[in-house]
VOPAGU-2260 file (C-alpha; in pm, 1 decimal, decimal comma):
REM VOPAGU-2260
SITE   aa  ch    i         X         Y         Z
SITE  MET   A    0    6636,9   -2433,7   -3455,7
SITE  ILE   A    1    6571,2   -2067,7   -3488,9
SITE  LEU   A    2    6334,3   -1874,9   -3213,3
SITE  ALA   A    3    6152,0   -1618,1   -3442,6
SITE  ALA   A    4    5965,8   -1309,7   -3281,8
SITE  ASP   A    5    5781,2   -1015,5   -3459,2
SITE  ILE   A    6    5743,7    -783,3   -3205,8
SITE  GLY   A    7    5513,1    -508,5   -3169,1
SITE  GLY   A    8    5333,7    -224,4   -3015,2
SITE  THR   A    9    5034,9    -408,7   -2926,1
SITE  LYS   A   10    5057,6    -793,4   -3033,5
SITE  SER   A   11    5385,4   -1041,2   -3081,6
SITE  LEU   A   12    5425,0   -1339,8   -3301,8
SITE  LEU   A   13    5676,3   -1558,8   -3177,6
SITE  ALA   A   14    5772,5   -1919,3   -3328,2
SITE  LEU   A   15    6009,1   -2215,2   -3327,3
SITE  PHE   A   16    6145,8   -2313,5   -3659,2
SITE  ALA   A   17    6381,3   -2584,6   -3845,5
SITE  GLY   A   18    6489,5   -2339,5   -4059,4
SITE  ALA   A   19    6272,0   -2120,9   -4246,9
SITE  ALA   A   20    6142,3   -2359,6   -4492,3
SITE  GLY   A   21    5802,2   -2531,7   -4347,2
SITE  ALA   A   22    5542,2   -2467,9   -4059,8
SITE  ALA   A   23    5670,1   -2330,1   -3744,3
SITE  LEU   A   24    5719,8   -2654,2   -3480,8
SITE  TYR   A   25    5542,4   -2371,4   -3264,2
SITE  GLU   A   26    5413,7   -2061,4   -3254,0
SITE  ARG   A   27    5218,4   -1852,6   -2967,2
SITE  ARG   A   28    5025,9   -1443,1   -2990,1
SITE  TYR   A   29    5110,2   -1249,8   -2706,0
SITE  SER   A   30    4978,1    -902,6   -2623,8
SITE  SER   A   31    5283,6    -686,8   -2579,2
SITE  GLY   A   32    5197,4    -489,3   -2291,4
SITE  GLU   A   33    5100,1    -792,2   -2072,5
SITE  PHE   A   34    5512,2    -775,5   -2023,3
SITE  PRO   A   35    5752,9    -589,2   -1880,1
SITE  GLY   A   36    5994,4    -631,5   -2137,7
SITE  ALA   A   37    6104,8    -844,1   -2430,8
SITE  ALA   A   38    6314,1   -1134,1   -2201,0
SITE  ALA   A   39    5978,9   -1183,0   -2009,9
SITE  LEU   A   40    5809,1   -1223,7   -2340,0
SITE  LEU   A   41    6048,3   -1462,6   -2488,9
SITE  GLU   A   42    6083,4   -1651,4   -2130,1
SITE  ARG   A   43    5730,6   -1706,3   -2156,1
SITE  PHE   A   44    5726,9   -1802,9   -2481,8
SITE  LEU   A   45    5995,9   -2074,9   -2430,3
SITE  ASP   A   46    5866,9   -2206,5   -2064,1
SITE  GLU   A   47    5533,7   -2310,8   -2282,5
SITE  ALA   A   48    5707,9   -2448,2   -2587,6
SITE  ARG   A   49    5948,0   -2665,9   -2378,3
SITE  ALA   A   50    5617,6   -2778,0   -2206,4
SITE  ALA   A   51    5468,3   -2860,2   -2520,2
SITE  LEU   A   52    5786,2   -2995,3   -2720,4
SITE  GLY   A   53    6002,2   -3105,7   -2447,5
SITE  ALA   A   54    6369,7   -3105,4   -2531,8
SITE  ALA   A   55    6303,2   -3019,1   -2824,0
SITE  ALA   A   56    6229,5   -2650,5   -2748,1
SITE  ALA   A   57    6590,6   -2578,7   -2730,9
SITE  PRO   A   58    6662,9   -2290,2   -3011,8
SITE  GLU   A   59    7038,7   -2209,8   -3105,6
SITE  VAL   A   60    6983,6   -1855,8   -3254,2
SITE  ALA   A   61    6695,0   -1601,0   -3260,3
SITE  CYS   A   62    6598,3   -1321,7   -3487,8
SITE  LEU   A   63    6356,2   -1036,5   -3375,0
SITE  GLY   A   64    6195,3    -802,0   -3577,0
SITE  ILE   A   65    6086,1    -515,9   -3353,5
SITE  ALA   A   66    5890,7    -166,1   -3393,0
SITE  GLY   A   67    6140,9      44,8   -3347,2
SITE  PRO   A   68    6506,9     202,5   -3557,3
SITE  VAL   A   69    6789,5     -55,5   -3485,1
SITE  ALA   A   70    7103,7     123,8   -3384,2
SITE  GLY   A   71    7387,1    -177,5   -3359,9
SITE  ALA   A   72    7266,5    -436,2   -3184,0
SITE  ARG   A   73    7039,7    -244,2   -3007,0
SITE  VAL   A   74    6650,6    -149,9   -2974,9
SITE  GLN   A   75    6414,0      86,5   -2851,2
SITE  LEU   A   76    6058,3      19,9   -2924,9
SITE  THR   A   77    5879,5     341,3   -3051,2
SITE  ASN   A   78    5584,1     273,9   -2892,1
SITE  LEU   A   79    5651,6      80,0   -2585,4
SITE  PRO   A   80    5921,4     111,3   -2313,1
SITE  TRP   A   81    6123,6    -164,8   -2447,7
SITE  ALA   A   82    6488,5    -148,3   -2499,0
SITE  ILE   A   83    6637,2    -492,4   -2623,3
SITE  ASP   A   84    6986,7    -598,3   -2657,9
SITE  ALA   A   85    7128,7    -877,1   -2861,0
SITE  ALA   A   86    7408,0    -968,1   -2631,7
SITE  GLU   A   87    7156,1    -958,6   -2375,4
SITE  ILE   A   88    6951,4   -1215,9   -2522,6
SITE  GLU   A   89    7252,4   -1431,3   -2627,8
SITE  ALA   A   90    7349,5   -1449,5   -2294,9
SITE  ARG   A   91    7011,4   -1486,7   -2111,5
SITE  PHE   A   92    6865,7   -1753,0   -2331,5
SITE  ALA   A   93    7214,6   -1959,6   -2381,1
SITE  LEU   A   94    7180,1   -1841,7   -2800,3
SITE  LYS   A   95    7468,9   -1875,4   -3032,1
SITE  ARG   A   96    7385,0   -1569,8   -3198,9
SITE  ALA   A   97    7101,6   -1330,8   -3156,1
SITE  TRP   A   98    6979,0   -1102,1   -3470,7
SITE  LEU   A   99    6801,8    -770,0   -3410,7
SITE  LEU   A  100    6572,0    -620,4   -3716,8
SITE  ASN   A  101    6337,7    -323,4   -3775,6
SITE  ASP   A  102    5991,8    -531,6   -3834,8
SITE  PHE   A  103    5887,6    -398,9   -4125,6
SITE  ALA   A  104    6270,7    -489,0   -4284,9
SITE  ALA   A  105    6199,3    -822,2   -4167,4
SITE  ALA   A  106    5879,3    -800,3   -4352,7
SITE  VAL   A  107    6023,0    -743,0   -4670,3
SITE  TYR   A  108    6272,5   -1073,1   -4621,8
SITE  GLY   A  109    5905,0   -1255,8   -4550,8
SITE  LEU   A  110    5688,5   -1128,0   -4845,6
SITE  ASP   A  111    5837,6   -1395,7   -5147,8
SITE  ALA   A  112    5740,2   -1656,6   -4867,2
SITE  LEU   A  113    5378,7   -1527,8   -4898,1
SITE  GLY   A  114    5133,3   -1697,0   -5140,1
SITE  ALA   A  115    4852,2   -1568,7   -5329,3
SITE  GLY   A  116    4591,2   -1622,0   -5088,1
SITE  ASP   A  117    4783,8   -1354,4   -4840,3
SITE  LEU   A  118    4778,1   -1093,6   -5088,7
SITE  ALA   A  119    4463,0    -909,4   -5227,2
SITE  THR   A  120    4526,1    -718,1   -5515,6
SITE  LEU   A  121    4390,7    -346,4   -5567,4
SITE  GLN   A  122    4560,5    -281,0   -5911,9
SITE  ALA   A  123    4741,2    -524,1   -6088,4
SITE  GLY   A  124    4950,9    -248,8   -6237,7
SITE  ALA   A  125    5260,5    -367,5   -6511,7
SITE  PRO   A  126    5519,1    -517,3   -6258,0
SITE  ARG   A  127    5877,0    -518,0   -6362,5
SITE  ALA   A  128    6130,4    -771,9   -6243,3
SITE  HIS   A  129    6354,7    -730,2   -5984,5
SITE  ALA   A  130    6221,7    -381,8   -5958,5
SITE  PRO   A  131    6183,8    -177,2   -5624,2
SITE  ARG   A  132    5914,7    -208,7   -5367,9
SITE  LEU   A  133    5740,7     -69,0   -5133,8
SITE  LEU   A  134    5601,8    -191,7   -4759,5
SITE  ILE   A  135    5375,3      16,8   -4602,5
SITE  GLY   A  136    5150,7     -47,0   -4303,1
SITE  ALA   A  137    4899,7     126,1   -4061,6
SITE  GLY   A  138    4853,0     -49,7   -3740,7
SITE  THR   A  139    4958,7      69,2   -3408,5
SITE  GLY   A  140    5220,9     271,8   -3562,3
SITE  LEU   A  141    5292,5     374,8   -3926,1
SITE  GLY   A  142    5574,6     138,9   -4093,7
SITE  ILE   A  143    5772,4     157,7   -4411,9
SITE  ALA   A  144    6007,3      -2,8   -4569,3
SITE  TYR   A  145    6192,2     -33,1   -4934,4
SITE  GLY   A  146    6295,3    -352,0   -5088,9
SITE  VAL   A  147    6596,7    -351,6   -5348,3
SITE  HIS   A  148    6696,2    -631,6   -5541,3
SITE  GLY   A  149    7002,8    -802,5   -5520,9
SITE  PRO   A  150    7244,4   -1131,7   -5569,3
SITE  ASP   A  151    7027,7   -1266,9   -5290,6
SITE  GLY   A  152    6680,4   -1143,5   -5340,2
SITE  TYR   A  153    6525,5    -882,4   -5208,4
SITE  GLU   A  154    6729,4    -671,5   -4909,4
SITE  PRO   A  155    6535,9    -414,7   -4708,0
SITE  LEU   A  156    6639,5     -49,4   -4684,9
SITE  ALA   A  157    6433,8      24,6   -4316,6
SITE  SER   A  158    6305,4     360,0   -4278,5
SITE  GLU   A  159    6135,4     554,1   -4028,4
SITE  GLY   A  160    5947,9     746,1   -4295,3
SITE  GLY   A  161    5629,6     724,7   -4073,0
SITE  HIS   A  162    5786,3    1021,0   -3881,8
SITE  GLY   A  163    5782,5    1221,7   -4159,8
SITE  SER   A  164    5563,3    1524,7   -4187,3
SITE  PHE   A  165    5155,7    1452,1   -4296,6
SITE  ALA   A  166    5084,8    1662,2   -4627,4
SITE  PRO   A  167    4727,4    1726,6   -4688,9
SITE  ALA   A  168    4620,5    1671,0   -5041,8
SITE  ASP   A  169    4287,7    1905,3   -5027,5
SITE  ASP   A  170    4089,8    2108,6   -4837,9
SITE  GLU   A  171    3984,4    1880,8   -4556,9
SITE  GLN   A  172    4280,1    1744,0   -4513,5
SITE  VAL   A  173    4435,9    2104,3   -4462,4
SITE  ALA   A  174    4134,5    2154,6   -4187,9
SITE  LEU   A  175    4260,2    1815,4   -4045,1
SITE  LEU   A  176    4629,7    1934,1   -4020,0
SITE  ARG   A  177    4482,6    2225,5   -3806,3
SITE  HIS   A  178    4280,0    2049,8   -3562,8
SITE  LEU   A  179    4588,8    1807,9   -3504,4
SITE  ARG   A  180    4843,2    2073,8   -3496,1
SITE  ALA   A  181    4630,7    2253,8   -3252,9
SITE  ALA   A  182    4680,3    1959,6   -2974,2
SITE  LEU   A  183    4981,1    1789,5   -3107,4
SITE  GLY   A  184    5238,1    2090,5   -3290,7
SITE  ARG   A  185    5407,5    1883,0   -3585,9
SITE  VAL   A  186    5183,9    1653,7   -3754,0
SITE  THR   A  187    5345,7    1341,6   -3894,5
SITE  LEU   A  188    5198,4    1061,0   -4048,8
SITE  GLU   A  189    5176,5     820,1   -3789,7
SITE  HIS   A  190    4978,8    1071,5   -3572,2
SITE  VAL   A  191    4757,1    1009,5   -3884,8
SITE  LEU   A  192    4783,9     643,3   -4049,4
SITE  SER   A  193    4769,6     476,0   -3772,5
SITE  GLY   A  194    4525,9     322,7   -3493,1
SITE  ALA   A  195    4512,5     641,6   -3292,5
SITE  GLY   A  196    4508,5     841,6   -3576,4
SITE  LEU   A  197    4171,3     653,8   -3712,3
SITE  ALA   A  198    4059,1     762,4   -3409,9
SITE  ARG   A  199    4169,8    1122,4   -3425,4
SITE  ILE   A  200    4042,8    1128,2   -3732,5
SITE  HIS   A  201    3703,5    1006,0   -3604,7
SITE  GLU   A  202    3728,1    1311,0   -3309,6
SITE  PHE   A  203    3786,2    1566,0   -3617,6
SITE  VAL   A  204    3502,1    1436,2   -3836,6
SITE  ARG   A  205    3231,6    1398,8   -3514,5
SITE  GLY   A  206    3324,0    1738,1   -3405,1
SITE  ALA   A  207    3309,3    1914,8   -3801,9
SITE  ALA   A  208    2968,3    1738,0   -3785,3
SITE  ARG   A  209    2840,8    1999,9   -3500,2
SITE  GLY   A  210    2717,4    1799,1   -3269,8
SITE  SER   A  211    2642,3    1447,8   -3357,0
SITE  ALA   A  212    2507,8    1211,4   -3153,4
SITE  LEU   A  213    2790,1     938,6   -3278,5
SITE  GLU   A  214    2998,5     886,1   -2969,7
SITE  ALA   A  215    3366,6     838,6   -2917,5
SITE  PRO   A  216    3436,5     454,3   -2941,5
SITE  SER   A  217    3506,0     292,7   -2554,3
SITE  ASP   A  218    3615,5     -38,2   -2716,4
SITE  ALA   A  219    3991,4    -104,4   -2614,6
SITE  ASP   A  220    4063,4    -107,0   -2990,1
SITE  PRO   A  221    3859,3     218,6   -3093,8
SITE  ALA   A  222    3996,7     188,0   -3499,8
SITE  ALA   A  223    3857,1    -180,5   -3487,3
SITE  ALA   A  224    3546,8     -11,2   -3321,2
SITE  ILE   A  225    3563,3     256,6   -3622,7
SITE  VAL   A  226    3604,3      -9,8   -3894,9
SITE  HIS   A  227    3312,4    -204,4   -3797,3
SITE  ALA   A  228    3092,7      75,5   -3720,3
SITE  ALA   A  229    3140,6     184,1   -4057,5
SITE  LEU   A  230    3153,1    -137,9   -4272,7
SITE  GLU   A  231    2888,3    -344,2   -4047,9
SITE  GLY   A  232    2737,1     -84,2   -3870,8
SITE  GLY   A  233    2617,9     153,8   -4158,3
SITE  ASP   A  234    2752,6     436,5   -3950,9
SITE  PRO   A  235    2782,4     733,8   -4180,0
SITE  LEU   A  236    3040,4     930,9   -3954,2
SITE  ALA   A  237    3225,1     618,0   -3925,9
SITE  LEU   A  238    3244,0     556,4   -4268,8
SITE  ARG   A  239    3329,4     930,7   -4345,5
SITE  ALA   A  240    3588,4     898,6   -4105,6
SITE  LEU   A  241    3769,0     597,8   -4271,3
SITE  ASP   A  242    3745,3     745,5   -4611,9
SITE  LEU   A  243    3884,6    1016,1   -4538,8
SITE  PHE   A  244    4164,5     816,4   -4337,4
SITE  LEU   A  245    4198,9     554,7   -4641,5
SITE  ALA   A  246    4265,1     879,5   -4859,2
SITE  CYS   A  247    4527,1    1015,1   -4677,4
SITE  TYR   A  248    4696,1     655,1   -4646,8
SITE  GLY   A  249    4679,1     634,5   -5040,8
SITE  ALA   A  250    4818,0     987,8   -5087,6
SITE  ALA   A  251    5124,9     898,3   -4857,1
SITE  ALA   A  252    5170,4     535,7   -4990,6
SITE  GLY   A  253    5192,7     685,4   -5352,9
SITE  ASP   A  254    5454,1     977,2   -5259,8
SITE  HIS   A  255    5674,4     705,7   -5079,5
SITE  ALA   A  256    5600,0     457,4   -5392,8
SITE  LEU   A  257    5760,5     753,8   -5594,8
SITE  ASN   A  258    6048,2     780,7   -5374,8
SITE  VAL   A  259    6192,6     443,3   -5564,7
SITE  MET   A  260    5948,0     375,6   -5835,6
SITE  ALA   A  261    5796,2      79,4   -5709,4
SITE  GLU   A  262    5701,8     -96,2   -6008,0
SITE  GLY   A  263    5825,4    -421,3   -5827,6
SITE  GLY   A  264    5481,8    -403,2   -5609,3
SITE  VAL   A  265    5376,9    -203,4   -5317,3
SITE  TYR   A  266    5263,7    -393,1   -5042,2
SITE  VAL   A  267    4997,9    -233,9   -4789,0
SITE  ALA   A  268    5039,4    -433,7   -4447,8
SITE  GLY   A  269    4961,3    -365,4   -4100,7
SITE  GLY   A  270    4620,4    -416,8   -3853,4
SITE  ILE   A  271    4366,6    -177,9   -3988,9
SITE  ALA   A  272    4398,1    -277,5   -4373,7
SITE  PRO   A  273    4277,8    -609,8   -4382,0
SITE  ARG   A  274    3968,0    -543,2   -4205,1
SITE  ALA   A  275    3891,4    -241,4   -4450,7
SITE  LEU   A  276    3959,3    -416,8   -4747,2
SITE  ALA   A  277    3625,4    -402,0   -4887,9
SITE  ARG   A  278    3670,0     -50,8   -4831,9
SITE  LEU   A  279    4016,1     -37,4   -4982,8
SITE  ARG   A  280    3824,8    -212,0   -5254,2
SITE  ALA   A  281    3588,0      57,9   -5329,2
SITE  GLY   A  282    3831,6     292,2   -5492,7
SITE  GLY   A  283    3938,3     626,8   -5221,9
SITE  PHE   A  284    4269,1     496,2   -5169,5
SITE  LEU   A  285    4328,5     427,4   -5520,2
SITE  ALA   A  286    4234,4     737,6   -5648,3
SITE  ALA   A  287    4467,7     925,2   -5398,9
SITE  PHE   A  288    4736,1     684,1   -5458,0
SITE  ASN   A  289    4731,1     751,1   -5822,2
SITE  ASP   A  290    4660,0    1122,8   -5791,9
SITE  LYS   A  291    5012,2    1234,4   -5886,8
SITE  GLY   A  292    4966,5    1490,1   -6181,0
SITE  ALA   A  293    5193,1    1396,9   -6466,9
SITE  PHE   A  294    5390,7    1094,7   -6274,1
SITE  ALA   A  295    5056,4     929,3   -6209,4
SITE  ARG   A  296    5148,3     749,1   -6522,3
SITE  HIS   A  297    5427,5     605,4   -6346,1
SITE  THR   A  298    5191,0     468,0   -6056,2
SITE  ARG   A  299    4978,4     329,4   -6223,3
SITE  ARG   A  300    5175,7      82,8   -6337,0
SITE  MET   A  301    5286,6     -28,2   -5979,6
SITE  PRO   A  302    5109,7    -361,9   -5874,5
SITE  VAL   A  303    4927,1    -246,4   -5509,2
SITE  GLN   A  304    4802,9    -542,2   -5334,1
SITE  VAL   A  305    4695,3    -605,7   -4931,5
SITE  VAL   A  306    4923,1    -843,2   -4714,9
SITE  LEU   A  307    4658,1   -1016,6   -4532,2
SITE  ASN   A  308    4896,3   -1270,8   -4353,4
SITE  GLU   A  309    4952,9   -1114,1   -3997,2
SITE  ARG   A  310    5277,5   -1368,4   -4000,6
SITE  VAL   A  311    5489,9   -1180,7   -4296,8
SITE  ALA   A  312    5744,4   -1053,3   -4056,8
SITE  LEU   A  313    5764,1   -1348,3   -3888,0
SITE  LEU   A  314    5824,1   -1540,5   -4145,9
SITE  GLY   A  315    6097,5   -1238,6   -4245,5
SITE  VAL   A  316    6321,4   -1321,7   -3980,0
SITE  ALA   A  317    6312,8   -1697,1   -4005,4
SITE  ARG   A  318    6374,2   -1663,4   -4370,0
SITE  TYR   A  319    6701,6   -1372,3   -4216,7
SITE  ALA   A  320    6842,6   -1591,2   -3968,6
SITE  ALA   A  321    6833,5   -1951,6   -4176,8
SITE  ARG   A  322    7020,5   -1735,7   -4458,9
SITE  SER   A  323    7280,7   -1601,6   -4198,3
SITE  MET   A  324    7330,4   -1936,8   -4049,1
SITE  THR   A  325    7455,9   -2080,7   -4417,7
SITE  PRO   A  326    7778,6   -2051,0   -4512,9
SITE  PRO   A  327    7877,7   -1880,3   -4795,1
SITE  ARG   A  328    7938,3   -2052,4   -5139,5
């Protein structure tokens, strides 16, 4: 029995799996900010699982995908004041083993568990078998990981590329950089490509409109409010903000795809892309992705797909745990 968790700055998905195959025996979604730490989150989940399943809810091992850099067997979350230690999790929950993975590294393991309905194609490309992959996703933060094929399938290379510097690609983006630098100092990709980043871009666009009546979204999830206003409400400034966000997103995805020549596929994950799928398909994202001068002939060969299934990292940690428990042949 595997306790699998995908722990992010906004939401966490937890499940019990009997091995990596098949449906979860029990699964729940929580708001991460409602808990003081990971132990309390796991405790709540296991209490509810025992109430539903009885004695069957007794995991032997746990694997946690966590939104933060893994240092040995310890993680400090990037967007929550939580520190997680594998040894402490093992002791508190009487587990034989607990593994900690970066959440996007975990998602690399989960990509091959997805079905056709879990992906939306933006660019068919010309995929090359066993070529490197890129996984990039804007949500609470910006996650980036690479996949490199080995004897046991794709293995992840975790990264903190979301904290690399934002590189503007045109005059409007240069103006955005100047606007953000005045408030933030050094401007990272995550400052632009995240839920908070979309809200910052919206603020920039409103300022550039000089006295527009459009108010800043008061919704608890401003990124969702902006996407809704753009695509459902027909708000021109919200649409302009979303298009600028997607242009920056596509350019960054193309840059990281070139880092590893990701002809095995570029996967766009995170919470924002599925909500903005209609606008992603409009072409601005791909235009920026392929705007690479002489190297555009390479990026055009890369398949680009949006991950629609938010469970990809959860599936990945279950697959990793099941594989790690299997004796070598």
